[in-house]
Biopython code that builds the backbone (N, CA, C, O; Angstrom):
import numpy as np
from Bio.PDB.StructureBuilder import StructureBuilder

atoms = [
    (1, "MET", "N", (93.615, 98.444, 110.726)),
    (1, "MET", "CA", (94.911, 98.994, 110.403)),
    (1, "MET", "C", (95.455, 98.271, 109.174)),
    (1, "MET", "O", (95.016, 97.168, 108.848)),
    (2, "TYR", "N", (96.390, 98.884, 108.515)),
    (2, "TYR", "CA", (96.848, 98.340, 107.241)),
    (2, "TYR", "C", (98.339, 98.076, 107.223)),
    (2, "TYR", "O", (99.130, 98.814, 107.811)),
    (3, "ASN", "N", (98.704, 97.007, 106.533)),
    (3, "ASN", "CA", (100.085, 96.774, 106.170)),
    (3, "ASN", "C", (100.214, 97.311, 104.750)),
    (3, "ASN", "O", (99.932, 96.603, 103.782)),
    (4, "PHE", "N", (100.639, 98.558, 104.632)),
    (4, "PHE", "CA", (100.715, 99.207, 103.326)),
    (4, "PHE", "C", (101.780, 98.572, 102.442)),
    (4, "PHE", "O", (101.855, 98.871, 101.250)),
    (5, "LYS", "N", (102.607, 97.695, 103.019)),
    (5, "LYS", "CA", (103.612, 96.997, 102.235)),
    (5, "LYS", "C", (102.975, 96.021, 101.255)),
    (5, "LYS", "O", (103.621, 95.595, 100.298)),
    (6, "GLU", "N", (101.720, 95.665, 101.482)),
    (6, "GLU", "CA", (101.044, 94.702, 100.619)),
    (6, "GLU", "C", (100.403, 95.358, 99.386)),
    (6, "GLU", "O", (99.907, 94.660, 98.502)),
    (7, "ILE", "N", (100.414, 96.669, 99.328)),
    (7, "ILE", "CA", (99.844, 97.389, 98.182)),
    (7, "ILE", "C", (100.855, 97.362, 97.031)),
    (7, "ILE", "O", (102.057, 97.511, 97.251)),
    (8, "GLU", "N", (100.368, 97.174, 95.824)),
    (8, "GLU", "CA", (101.247, 97.174, 94.658)),
    (8, "GLU", "C", (101.973, 98.511, 94.555)),
    (8, "GLU", "O", (101.377, 99.568, 94.759)),
    (9, "GLN", "N", (103.261, 98.453, 94.238)),
    (9, "GLN", "CA", (104.098, 99.659, 94.228)),
    (9, "GLN", "C", (103.555, 100.763, 93.332)),
    (9, "GLN", "O", (103.691, 101.942, 93.658)),
    (10, "GLU", "N", (102.942, 100.401, 92.207)),
    (10, "GLU", "CA", (102.434, 101.451, 91.309)),
    (10, "GLU", "C", (101.216, 102.180, 91.892)),
    (10, "GLU", "O", (100.786, 103.200, 91.354)),
    (11, "LYS", "N", (100.666, 101.656, 92.985)),
    (11, "LYS", "CA", (99.533, 102.317, 93.651)),
    (11, "LYS", "C", (99.985, 103.110, 94.878)),
    (11, "LYS", "O", (99.169, 103.583, 95.668)),
    (12, "LEU", "N", (101.309, 103.241, 95.017)),
    (12, "LEU", "CA", (101.874, 103.967, 96.148)),
    (12, "LEU", "C", (102.520, 105.258, 95.680)),
    (12, "LEU", "O", (102.995, 105.365, 94.549)),
    (13, "GLU", "N", (102.525, 106.219, 96.562)),
    (13, "GLU", "CA", (103.256, 107.456, 96.355)),
    (13, "GLU", "C", (104.391, 107.456, 97.375)),
    (13, "GLU", "O", (104.140, 107.402, 98.579)),
    (14, "PHE", "N", (105.621, 107.515, 96.911)),
    (14, "PHE", "CA", (106.767, 107.489, 97.820)),
    (14, "PHE", "C", (107.201, 108.922, 98.139)),
    (14, "PHE", "O", (107.362, 109.761, 97.253)),
    (15, "ILE", "N", (107.381, 109.166, 99.430)),
    (15, "ILE", "CA", (107.726, 110.489, 99.924)),
    (15, "ILE", "C", (109.119, 110.422, 100.553)),
    (15, "ILE", "O", (109.365, 109.585, 101.422)),
    (16, "PRO", "N", (110.037, 111.303, 100.117)),
    (16, "PRO", "CA", (111.360, 111.324, 100.734)),
    (16, "PRO", "C", (111.257, 111.838, 102.171)),
    (16, "PRO", "O", (110.572, 112.824, 102.443)),
    (17, "VAL", "N", (111.953, 111.147, 103.090)),
    (17, "VAL", "CA", (111.853, 111.513, 104.503)),
    (17, "VAL", "C", (113.214, 111.771, 105.157)),
    (17, "VAL", "O", (113.265, 112.221, 106.302)),
    (18, "GLY", "N", (114.287, 111.502, 104.469)),
    (18, "GLY", "CA", (115.606, 111.729, 105.045)),
    (18, "GLY", "C", (116.649, 110.895, 104.341)),
    (18, "GLY", "O", (116.354, 110.163, 103.397)),
    (19, "SER", "N", (117.876, 111.017, 104.816)),
    (19, "SER", "CA", (118.958, 110.251, 104.207)),
    (19, "SER", "C", (119.399, 109.135, 105.138)),
    (19, "SER", "O", (119.142, 109.172, 106.341)),
    (20, "VAL", "N", (120.063, 108.148, 104.566)),
    (20, "VAL", "CA", (120.553, 107.025, 105.360)),
    (20, "VAL", "C", (121.554, 107.502, 106.409)),
    (20, "VAL", "O", (121.735, 106.840, 107.431)),
    (21, "GLU", "N", (122.201, 108.629, 106.173)),
    (21, "GLU", "CA", (123.157, 109.183, 107.131)),
    (21, "GLU", "C", (122.464, 109.633, 108.415)),
    (21, "GLU", "O", (123.094, 109.692, 109.471)),
    (22, "GLU", "N", (121.176, 109.948, 108.331)),
    (22, "GLU", "CA", (120.441, 110.453, 109.492)),
    (22, "GLU", "C", (120.053, 109.363, 110.480)),
    (22, "GLU", "O", (119.821, 109.646, 111.656)),
    (23, "ILE", "N", (119.982, 108.122, 110.014)),
    (23, "ILE", "CA", (119.536, 107.033, 110.880)),
    (23, "ILE", "C", (120.619, 105.965, 110.907)),
    (23, "ILE", "O", (120.657, 105.081, 110.052)),
    (24, "LYS", "N", (121.475, 106.053, 111.870)),
    (24, "LYS", "CA", (122.563, 105.086, 112.008)),
    (24, "LYS", "C", (122.011, 103.746, 112.500)),
    (24, "LYS", "O", (120.877, 103.657, 112.971)),
    (25, "GLU", "N", (122.835, 102.718, 112.381)),
    (25, "GLU", "CA", (122.486, 101.373, 112.846)),
    (25, "GLU", "C", (121.923, 101.430, 114.265)),
    (25, "GLU", "O", (122.547, 101.993, 115.165)),
    (26, "GLY", "N", (120.747, 100.847, 114.457)),
    (26, "GLY", "CA", (120.120, 100.782, 115.775)),
    (26, "GLY", "C", (119.366, 102.036, 116.184)),
    (26, "GLY", "O", (118.782, 102.077, 117.268)),
    (27, "GLU", "N", (119.367, 103.068, 115.331)),
    (27, "GLU", "CA", (118.693, 104.316, 115.677)),
    (27, "GLU", "C", (117.296, 104.385, 115.067)),
    (27, "GLU", "O", (116.897, 103.535, 114.271)),
    (28, "ARG", "N", (116.565, 105.428, 115.468)),
    (28, "ARG", "CA", (115.184, 105.645, 115.008)),
    (28, "ARG", "C", (115.018, 107.095, 114.611)),
    (28, "ARG", "O", (115.690, 107.983, 115.135)),
    (29, "LEU", "N", (114.114, 107.319, 113.681)),
    (29, "LEU", "CA", (113.759, 108.669, 113.260)),
    (29, "LEU", "C", (112.249, 108.808, 113.401)),
    (29, "LEU", "O", (111.489, 108.020, 112.838)),
    (30, "PHE", "N", (111.823, 109.809, 114.153)),
    (30, "PHE", "CA", (110.394, 110.045, 114.383)),
    (30, "PHE", "C", (109.935, 111.157, 113.468)),
    (30, "PHE", "O", (110.573, 112.205, 113.373)),
    (31, "LEU", "N", (108.805, 110.917, 112.785)),
    (31, "LEU", "CA", (108.271, 111.852, 111.798)),
    (31, "LEU", "C", (106.776, 112.052, 112.001)),
    (31, "LEU", "O", (106.095, 111.233, 112.617)),
    (32, "GLU", "N", (106.291, 113.162, 111.467)),
    (32, "GLU", "CA", (104.847, 113.361, 111.326)),
    (32, "GLU", "C", (104.613, 113.723, 109.873)),
    (32, "GLU", "O", (105.122, 114.731, 109.385)),
    (33, "ILE", "N", (103.837, 112.894, 109.183)),
    (33, "ILE", "CA", (103.531, 113.102, 107.773)),
    (33, "ILE", "C", (102.019, 113.074, 107.626)),
    (33, "ILE", "O", (101.375, 112.074, 107.943)),
    (34, "ASP", "N", (101.460, 114.163, 107.148)),
    (34, "ASP", "CA", (99.998, 114.267, 106.986)),
    (34, "ASP", "C", (99.276, 113.844, 108.263)),
    (34, "ASP", "O", (98.320, 113.071, 108.222)),
    (35, "GLU", "N", (99.743, 114.358, 109.388)),
    (35, "GLU", "CA", (99.152, 114.092, 110.705)),
    (35, "GLU", "C", (99.273, 112.636, 111.156)),
    (35, "GLU", "O", (98.597, 112.217, 112.095)),
    (36, "LYS", "N", (100.132, 111.870, 110.489)),
    (36, "LYS", "CA", (100.404, 110.483, 110.898)),
    (36, "LYS", "C", (101.759, 110.450, 111.579)),
    (36, "LYS", "O", (102.751, 110.926, 111.027)),
    (37, "LEU", "N", (101.800, 109.883, 112.786)),
    (37, "LEU", "CA", (103.060, 109.727, 113.497)),
    (37, "LEU", "C", (103.710, 108.427, 113.042)),
    (37, "LEU", "O", (103.087, 107.366, 113.077)),
    (38, "ILE", "N", (104.964, 108.517, 112.616)),
    (38, "ILE", "CA", (105.675, 107.378, 112.032)),
    (38, "ILE", "C", (107.065, 107.310, 112.631)),
    (38, "ILE", "O", (107.682, 108.337, 112.912)),
    (39, "VAL", "N", (107.555, 106.095, 112.825)),
    (39, "VAL", "CA", (108.933, 105.906, 113.264)),
    (39, "VAL", "C", (109.635, 105.008, 112.242)),
    (39, "VAL", "O", (109.110, 103.972, 111.833)),
    (40, "ILE", "N", (110.828, 105.433, 111.844)),
    (40, "ILE", "CA", (111.668, 104.638, 110.946)),
    (40, "ILE", "C", (112.783, 104.052, 111.797)),
    (40, "ILE", "O", (113.407, 104.758, 112.589)),
    (41, "LEU", "N", (113.027, 102.769, 111.632)),
    (41, "LEU", "CA", (114.051, 102.072, 112.413)),
    (41, "LEU", "C", (115.092, 101.487, 111.467)),
    (41, "LEU", "O", (114.757, 101.002, 110.387)),
    (42, "ASN", "N", (116.346, 101.536, 111.876)),
    (42, "ASN", "CA", (117.437, 100.942, 111.118)),
    (42, "ASN", "C", (117.928, 99.723, 111.900)),
    (42, "ASN", "O", (118.530, 99.861, 112.965)),
    (43, "ILE", "N", (117.671, 98.551, 111.371)),
    (43, "ILE", "CA", (118.116, 97.320, 112.005)),
    (43, "ILE", "C", (118.975, 96.558, 111.003)),
    (43, "ILE", "O", (118.507, 96.150, 109.940)),
    (44, "ASN", "N", (120.225, 96.379, 111.364)),
    (44, "ASN", "CA", (121.181, 95.676, 110.502)),
    (44, "ASN", "C", (121.234, 96.271, 109.096)),
    (44, "ASN", "O", (121.371, 95.540, 108.115)),
    (45, "GLY", "N", (121.127, 97.595, 109.001)),
    (45, "GLY", "CA", (121.200, 98.269, 107.716)),
    (45, "GLY", "C", (119.929, 98.216, 106.900)),
    (45, "GLY", "O", (119.899, 98.719, 105.777)),
    (46, "GLN", "N", (118.879, 97.620, 107.436)),
    (46, "GLN", "CA", (117.577, 97.589, 106.773)),
    (46, "GLN", "C", (116.672, 98.600, 107.465)),
    (46, "GLN", "O", (116.705, 98.742, 108.687)),
    (47, "PHE", "N", (115.871, 99.295, 106.681)),
    (47, "PHE", "CA", (114.994, 100.326, 107.225)),
    (47, "PHE", "C", (113.551, 99.834, 107.230)),
    (47, "PHE", "O", (113.075, 99.236, 106.265)),
    (48, "TYR", "N", (112.870, 100.103, 108.340)),
    (48, "TYR", "CA", (111.473, 99.709, 108.524)),
    (48, "TYR", "C", (110.708, 100.923, 109.021)),
    (48, "TYR", "O", (111.247, 101.745, 109.762)),
    (49, "ALA", "N", (109.453, 101.034, 108.615)),
    (49, "ALA", "CA", (108.618, 102.160, 109.036)),
    (49, "ALA", "C", (107.282, 101.630, 109.541)),
    (49, "ALA", "O", (106.602, 100.855, 108.867)),
    (50, "ILE", "N", (106.924, 102.070, 110.746)),
    (50, "ILE", "CA", (105.642, 101.706, 111.333)),
    (50, "ILE", "C", (105.000, 102.957, 111.904)),
    (50, "ILE", "O", (105.664, 103.967, 112.135)),
    (51, "ALA", "N", (103.693, 102.871, 112.128)),
    (51, "ALA", "CA", (103.001, 103.955, 112.811)),
    (51, "ALA", "C", (103.503, 104.007, 114.243)),
    (51, "ALA", "O", (103.702, 102.973, 114.881)),
    (52, "ASP", "N", (103.704, 105.209, 114.738)),
    (52, "ASP", "CA", (104.151, 105.382, 116.124)),
    (52, "ASP", "C", (102.922, 105.504, 117.021)),
    (52, "ASP", "O", (102.734, 106.498, 117.722)),
    (53, "VAL", "N", (102.094, 104.465, 116.975)),
    (53, "VAL", "CA", (100.873, 104.454, 117.779)),
    (53, "VAL", "C", (100.514, 103.012, 118.114)),
    (53, "VAL", "O", (100.413, 102.164, 117.227)),
    (54, "CYS", "N", (100.323, 102.747, 119.392)),
    (54, "CYS", "CA", (99.915, 101.412, 119.825)),
    (54, "CYS", "C", (98.415, 101.271, 119.610)),
    (54, "CYS", "O", (97.647, 102.153, 119.993)),
    (55, "SER", "N", (98.000, 100.187, 119.010)),
    (55, "SER", "CA", (96.569, 99.979, 118.750)),
    (55, "SER", "C", (95.794, 99.658, 120.018)),
    (55, "SER", "O", (94.564, 99.624, 119.995)),
    (56, "HIS", "N", (96.486, 99.424, 121.110)),
    (56, "HIS", "CA", (95.820, 99.141, 122.387)),
    (56, "HIS", "C", (95.210, 100.407, 122.984)),
    (56, "HIS", "O", (94.049, 100.407, 123.393)),
    (57, "ASP", "N", (96.006, 101.504, 123.036)),
    (57, "ASP", "CA", (95.489, 102.717, 123.673)),
    (57, "ASP", "C", (95.928, 104.006, 122.986)),
    (57, "ASP", "O", (95.846, 105.083, 123.575)),
    (58, "ASP", "N", (96.389, 103.899, 121.750)),
    (58, "ASP", "CA", (96.825, 105.043, 120.949)),
    (58, "ASP", "C", (98.061, 105.746, 121.512)),
    (58, "ASP", "O", (98.373, 106.868, 121.111)),
    (59, "GLY", "N", (98.759, 105.099, 122.429)),
    (59, "GLY", "CA", (99.995, 105.667, 122.960)),
    (59, "GLY", "C", (101.140, 105.436, 121.996)),
    (59, "GLY", "O", (101.017, 104.627, 121.076)),
    (60, "PRO", "N", (102.264, 106.140, 122.190)),
    (60, "PRO", "CA", (103.416, 105.971, 121.310)),
    (60, "PRO", "C", (104.090, 104.619, 121.534)),
    (60, "PRO", "O", (104.254, 104.176, 122.671)),
    (61, "VAL", "N", (104.474, 103.977, 120.449)),
    (61, "VAL", "CA", (105.136, 102.679, 120.539)),
    (61, "VAL", "C", (106.607, 102.769, 120.123)),
    (61, "VAL", "O", (107.401, 101.886, 120.449)),
    (62, "GLY", "N", (106.964, 103.826, 119.409)),
    (62, "GLY", "CA", (108.295, 103.940, 118.815)),
    (62, "GLY", "C", (109.457, 103.973, 119.786)),
    (62, "GLY", "O", (110.577, 103.623, 119.415)),
    (63, "GLU", "N", (109.218, 104.386, 121.020)),
    (63, "GLU", "CA", (110.285, 104.426, 122.021)),
    (63, "GLU", "C", (110.466, 103.080, 122.718)),
    (63, "GLU", "O", (111.326, 102.932, 123.586)),
    (64, "GLY", "N", (109.652, 102.106, 122.332)),
    (64, "GLY", "CA", (109.698, 100.807, 122.985)),
    (64, "GLY", "C", (110.999, 100.057, 122.750)),
    (64, "GLY", "O", (111.774, 100.383, 121.851)),
    (65, "THR", "N", (111.217, 99.052, 123.574)),
    (65, "THR", "CA", (112.382, 98.191, 123.468)),
    (65, "THR", "C", (112.259, 97.306, 122.234)),
    (65, "THR", "O", (111.178, 96.807, 121.920)),
    (66, "LEU", "N", (113.375, 97.115, 121.539)),
    (66, "LEU", "CA", (113.413, 96.209, 120.393)),
    (66, "LEU", "C", (114.022, 94.884, 120.813)),
    (66, "LEU", "O", (115.050, 94.847, 121.490)),
    (67, "GLU", "N", (113.384, 93.799, 120.408)),
    (67, "GLU", "CA", (113.930, 92.449, 120.559)),
    (67, "GLU", "C", (113.824, 91.797, 119.196)),
    (67, "GLU", "O", (112.754, 91.338, 118.795)),
    (68, "GLY", "N", (114.941, 91.761, 118.488)),
    (68, "GLY", "CA", (114.908, 91.271, 117.110)),
    (68, "GLY", "C", (114.059, 92.211, 116.269)),
    (68, "GLY", "O", (114.359, 93.399, 116.154)),
    (69, "PHE", "N", (112.986, 91.664, 115.677)),
    (69, "PHE", "CA", (112.093, 92.478, 114.870)),
    (69, "PHE", "C", (110.803, 92.825, 115.613)),
    (69, "PHE", "O", (109.825, 93.254, 115.001)),
    (70, "GLU", "N", (110.806, 92.638, 116.934)),
    (70, "GLU", "CA", (109.644, 92.973, 117.749)),
    (70, "GLU", "C", (109.899, 94.260, 118.511)),
    (70, "GLU", "O", (110.973, 94.459, 119.078)),
    (71, "ILE", "N", (108.899, 95.132, 118.518)),
    (71, "ILE", "CA", (108.963, 96.321, 119.353)),
    (71, "ILE", "C", (107.934, 96.149, 120.457)),
    (71, "ILE", "O", (106.807, 95.718, 120.212)),
    (72, "ILE", "N", (108.333, 96.489, 121.669)),
    (72, "ILE", "CA", (107.479, 96.311, 122.837)),
    (72, "ILE", "C", (106.995, 97.681, 123.281)),
    (72, "ILE", "O", (107.800, 98.554, 123.602)),
    (73, "CYS", "N", (105.698, 97.869, 123.301)),
    (73, "CYS", "CA", (105.123, 99.147, 123.700)),
    (73, "CYS", "C", (105.570, 99.472, 125.124)),
    (73, "CYS", "O", (105.432, 98.639, 126.020)),
    (74, "PRO", "N", (106.103, 100.675, 125.340)),
    (74, "PRO", "CA", (106.601, 101.027, 126.663)),
    (74, "PRO", "C", (105.508, 101.243, 127.704)),
    (74, "PRO", "O", (105.800, 101.305, 128.899)),
    (75, "ARG", "N", (104.264, 101.356, 127.271)),
    (75, "ARG", "CA", (103.193, 101.636, 128.230)),
    (75, "ARG", "C", (102.602, 100.375, 128.852)),
    (75, "ARG", "O", (102.497, 100.280, 130.075)),
    (76, "HIS", "N", (102.214, 99.402, 128.018)),
    (76, "HIS", "CA", (101.524, 98.229, 128.552)),
    (76, "HIS", "C", (102.087, 96.904, 128.043)),
    (76, "HIS", "O", (101.547, 95.846, 128.365)),
    (77, "GLY", "N", (103.157, 96.944, 127.259)),
    (77, "GLY", "CA", (103.835, 95.716, 126.867)),
    (77, "GLY", "C", (103.322, 95.000, 125.635)),
    (77, "GLY", "O", (103.768, 93.890, 125.347)),
    (78, "ALA", "N", (102.388, 95.606, 124.890)),
    (78, "ALA", "CA", (101.970, 94.983, 123.633)),
    (78, "ALA", "C", (103.190, 94.875, 122.717)),
    (78, "ALA", "O", (104.097, 95.705, 122.780)),
    (79, "ARG", "N", (103.204, 93.854, 121.872)),
    (79, "ARG", "CA", (104.333, 93.633, 120.970)),
    (79, "ARG", "C", (103.847, 93.641, 119.526)),
    (79, "ARG", "O", (102.759, 93.163, 119.204)),
    (80, "PHE", "N", (104.707, 94.209, 118.663)),
    (80, "PHE", "CA", (104.392, 94.292, 117.240)),
    (80, "PHE", "C", (105.624, 93.924, 116.428)),
    (80, "PHE", "O", (106.752, 94.182, 116.847)),
    (81, "ASP", "N", (105.404, 93.317, 115.262)),
    (81, "ASP", "CA", (106.474, 93.008, 114.322)),
    (81, "ASP", "C", (106.721, 94.262, 113.497)),
    (81, "ASP", "O", (105.812, 94.730, 112.812)),
    (82, "ILE", "N", (107.925, 94.818, 113.544)),
    (82, "ILE", "CA", (108.194, 96.057, 112.820)),
    (82, "ILE", "C", (108.229, 95.860, 111.310)),
    (82, "ILE", "O", (108.157, 96.832, 110.557)),
    (83, "ARG", "N", (108.337, 94.630, 110.865)),
    (83, "ARG", "CA", (108.360, 94.368, 109.418)),
    (83, "ARG", "C", (106.965, 94.428, 108.819)),
    (83, "ARG", "O", (106.809, 94.777, 107.649)),
    (84, "THR", "N", (105.940, 94.087, 109.611)),
    (84, "THR", "CA", (104.580, 93.974, 109.071)),
    (84, "THR", "C", (103.535, 94.764, 109.857)),
    (84, "THR", "O", (102.425, 94.974, 109.368)),
    (85, "GLY", "N", (103.876, 95.201, 111.061)),
    (85, "GLY", "CA", (102.901, 95.860, 111.923)),
    (85, "GLY", "C", (102.005, 94.886, 112.667)),
    (85, "GLY", "O", (101.140, 95.303, 113.438)),
    (86, "LYS", "N", (102.204, 93.592, 112.443)),
    (86, "LYS", "CA", (101.346, 92.575, 113.048)),
    (86, "LYS", "C", (101.503, 92.560, 114.565)),
    (86, "LYS", "O", (102.616, 92.584, 115.090)),
    (87, "VAL", "N", (100.364, 92.521, 115.259)),
    (87, "VAL", "CA", (100.381, 92.432, 116.712)),
    (87, "VAL", "C", (100.826, 91.022, 117.098)),
    (87, "VAL", "O", (100.397, 90.035, 116.500)),
    (88, "LEU", "N", (101.696, 90.946, 118.111)),
    (88, "LEU", "CA", (102.251, 89.665, 118.540)),
    (88, "LEU", "C", (101.885, 89.308, 119.975)),
    (88, "LEU", "O", (102.010, 88.151, 120.379)),
    (89, "ALA", "N", (101.429, 90.301, 120.754)),
    (89, "ALA", "CA", (101.103, 90.021, 122.156)),
    (89, "ALA", "C", (100.079, 91.027, 122.677)),
    (89, "ALA", "O", (100.070, 92.194, 122.284)),
    (90, "LEU", "N", (99.234, 90.552, 123.557)),
    (90, "LEU", "CA", (98.258, 91.391, 124.241)),
    (90, "LEU", "C", (98.996, 92.392, 125.133)),
    (90, "LEU", "O", (100.145, 92.150, 125.501)),
    (91, "PRO", "N", (98.361, 93.504, 125.483)),
    (91, "PRO", "CA", (96.930, 93.749, 125.431)),
    (91, "PRO", "C", (96.410, 94.226, 124.075)),
    (91, "PRO", "O", (95.194, 94.324, 123.909)),
    (92, "ALA", "N", (97.260, 94.524, 123.108)),
    (92, "ALA", "CA", (96.779, 94.895, 121.778)),
    (92, "ALA", "C", (96.292, 93.656, 121.045)),
    (92, "ALA", "O", (96.799, 92.556, 121.265)),
    (93, "PHE", "N", (95.318, 93.835, 120.184)),
    (93, "PHE", "CA", (94.861, 92.729, 119.351)),
    (93, "PHE", "C", (94.633, 93.168, 117.909)),
    (93, "PHE", "O", (94.173, 92.378, 117.084)),
    (94, "VAL", "N", (94.954, 94.429, 117.601)),
    (94, "VAL", "CA", (94.827, 94.963, 116.252)),
    (94, "VAL", "C", (96.223, 95.365, 115.769)),
    (94, "VAL", "O", (96.991, 95.983, 116.506)),
    (95, "ASP", "N", (96.538, 95.007, 114.526)),
    (95, "ASP", "CA", (97.823, 95.371, 113.923)),
    (95, "ASP", "C", (97.963, 96.890, 113.818)),
    (95, "ASP", "O", (96.971, 97.617, 113.847)),
    (96, "ILE", "N", (99.200, 97.355, 113.698)),
    (96, "ILE", "CA", (99.463, 98.772, 113.443)),
    (96, "ILE", "C", (99.956, 98.920, 112.008)),
    (96, "ILE", "O", (100.459, 97.957, 111.429)),
    (97, "PRO", "N", (99.821, 100.112, 111.425)),
    (97, "PRO", "CA", (100.283, 100.295, 110.047)),
    (97, "PRO", "C", (101.792, 100.091, 109.905)),
    (97, "PRO", "O", (102.578, 100.537, 110.741)),
    (98, "ALA", "N", (102.170, 99.415, 108.836)),
    (98, "ALA", "CA", (103.565, 99.274, 108.424)),
    (98, "ALA", "C", (103.660, 99.833, 107.014)),
    (98, "ALA", "O", (102.778, 99.607, 106.186)),
    (99, "TYR", "N", (104.715, 100.552, 106.750)),
    (99, "TYR", "CA", (104.862, 101.244, 105.472)),
    (99, "TYR", "C", (106.064, 100.708, 104.712)),
    (99, "TYR", "O", (107.086, 100.389, 105.320)),
    (100, "PRO", "N", (105.958, 100.603, 103.390)),
    (100, "PRO", "CA", (107.120, 100.185, 102.607)),
    (100, "PRO", "C", (108.182, 101.280, 102.609)),
    (100, "PRO", "O", (107.871, 102.471, 102.572)),
    (101, "VAL", "N", (109.422, 100.858, 102.652)),
    (101, "VAL", "CA", (110.552, 101.782, 102.639)),
    (101, "VAL", "C", (111.433, 101.401, 101.463)),
    (101, "VAL", "O", (111.697, 100.221, 101.228)),
    (102, "ARG", "N", (111.884, 102.399, 100.731)),
    (102, "ARG", "CA", (112.848, 102.134, 99.664)),
    (102, "ARG", "C", (113.948, 103.182, 99.736)),
    (102, "ARG", "O", (113.765, 104.278, 100.265)),
    (103, "LEU", "N", (115.097, 102.807, 99.186)),
    (103, "LEU", "CA", (116.220, 103.721, 99.098)),
    (103, "LEU", "C", (116.405, 104.136, 97.653)),
    (103, "LEU", "O", (116.423, 103.298, 96.751)),
    (104, "VAL", "N", (116.542, 105.426, 97.439)),
    (104, "VAL", "CA", (116.872, 105.981, 96.130)),
    (104, "VAL", "C", (118.172, 106.746, 96.341)),
    (104, "VAL", "O", (118.180, 107.861, 96.863)),
    (105, "GLY", "N", (119.263, 106.126, 95.926)),
    (105, "GLY", "CA", (120.571, 106.658, 96.287)),
    (105, "GLY", "C", (120.732, 106.531, 97.788)),
    (105, "GLY", "O", (120.622, 105.432, 98.333)),
    (106, "ASP", "N", (120.993, 107.644, 98.465)),
    (106, "ASP", "CA", (121.084, 107.607, 99.922)),
    (106, "ASP", "C", (119.826, 108.191, 100.573)),
    (106, "ASP", "O", (119.793, 108.425, 101.781)),
    (107, "GLN", "N", (118.803, 108.422, 99.764)),
    (107, "GLN", "CA", (117.548, 109.002, 100.245)),
    (107, "GLN", "C", (116.569, 107.900, 100.659)),
    (107, "GLN", "O", (116.348, 106.949, 99.909)),
    (108, "ILE", "N", (115.983, 108.032, 101.856)),
    (108, "ILE", "CA", (114.969, 107.096, 102.341)),
    (108, "ILE", "C", (113.603, 107.625, 101.935)),
    (108, "ILE", "O", (113.294, 108.799, 102.141)),
    (109, "GLU", "N", (112.784, 106.744, 101.354)),
    (109, "GLU", "CA", (111.425, 107.115, 100.968)),
    (109, "GLU", "C", (110.442, 106.135, 101.588)),
    (109, "GLU", "O", (110.719, 104.940, 101.688)),
    (110, "ILE", "N", (109.283, 106.654, 102.006)),
    (110, "ILE", "CA", (108.211, 105.834, 102.572)),
    (110, "ILE", "C", (107.033, 105.872, 101.614)),
    (110, "ILE", "O", (106.692, 106.929, 101.082)),
    (111, "GLY", "N", (106.405, 104.709, 101.391)),
    (111, "GLY", "CA", (105.269, 104.620, 100.480)),
    (111, "GLY", "C", (103.933, 104.765, 101.202)),
    (111, "GLY", "O", (103.700, 104.167, 102.252)),
    (112, "PHE", "N", (103.063, 105.578, 100.603)),
    (112, "PHE", "CA", (101.692, 105.762, 101.075)),
    (112, "PHE", "C", (100.750, 105.508, 99.909)),
    (112, "PHE", "O", (101.138, 105.702, 98.757)),
    (113, "PRO", "N", (99.524, 105.081, 100.177)),
    (113, "PRO", "CA", (98.575, 104.905, 99.075)),
    (113, "PRO", "C", (98.444, 106.213, 98.292)),
    (113, "PRO", "O", (98.269, 107.283, 98.875)),
    (114, "ALA", "N", (98.530, 106.111, 96.978)),
    (114, "ALA", "CA", (98.449, 107.308, 96.116)),
    (114, "ALA", "C", (97.070, 107.923, 96.226)),
    (114, "ALA", "O", (96.060, 107.223, 96.295)),
    (115, "GLN", "N", (97.046, 109.250, 96.242)),
    (115, "GLN", "CA", (95.782, 109.984, 96.275)),
    (115, "GLN", "C", (95.206, 110.028, 94.866)),
    (115, "GLN", "O", (95.903, 110.364, 93.908)),
    (116, "ALA", "N", (93.949, 109.691, 94.752)),
    (116, "ALA", "CA", (93.302, 109.667, 93.432)),
    (116, "ALA", "C", (92.917, 111.058, 92.988)),
    (116, "ALA", "O", (92.363, 111.229, 91.902)),
]
sb = StructureBuilder()
sb.init_structure("model")
sb.init_model(0)
sb.init_chain("A")
sb.init_seg("    ")
for serial, (resi, resn, name, xyz) in enumerate(atoms, 1):
    if name == "N":
        sb.init_residue(resn, " ", resi, " ")
    sb.init_atom(name, np.array(xyz, "f"), 0.0, 1.0, " ", f" {name:<3s}", serial, name[0])
structure = sb.get_structure()
């Protein structure tokens, strides 16, 4: 799995996904982009995007409980850092994708590797 936040910005294609008005403090927005399930989270006015899939069993992770910057998978309790996708607790042992998020005006955009 990849932390797409580590890719140089000029190698990313940013896709508009909604406005800041759509995701209030503490809320989430669930999306499907190119058959990828993604959840955007608003924590303290900062937006984070991760794959909505637990690397343990491919179940959804986006509905999980948040503790700080950790999301806890509702199925088996694996934990991930929403800032990086890094796995923090078993039963998962593989990171999940994390995507860079930027704001252009009030528009939220998510970065994906540019198609060659």
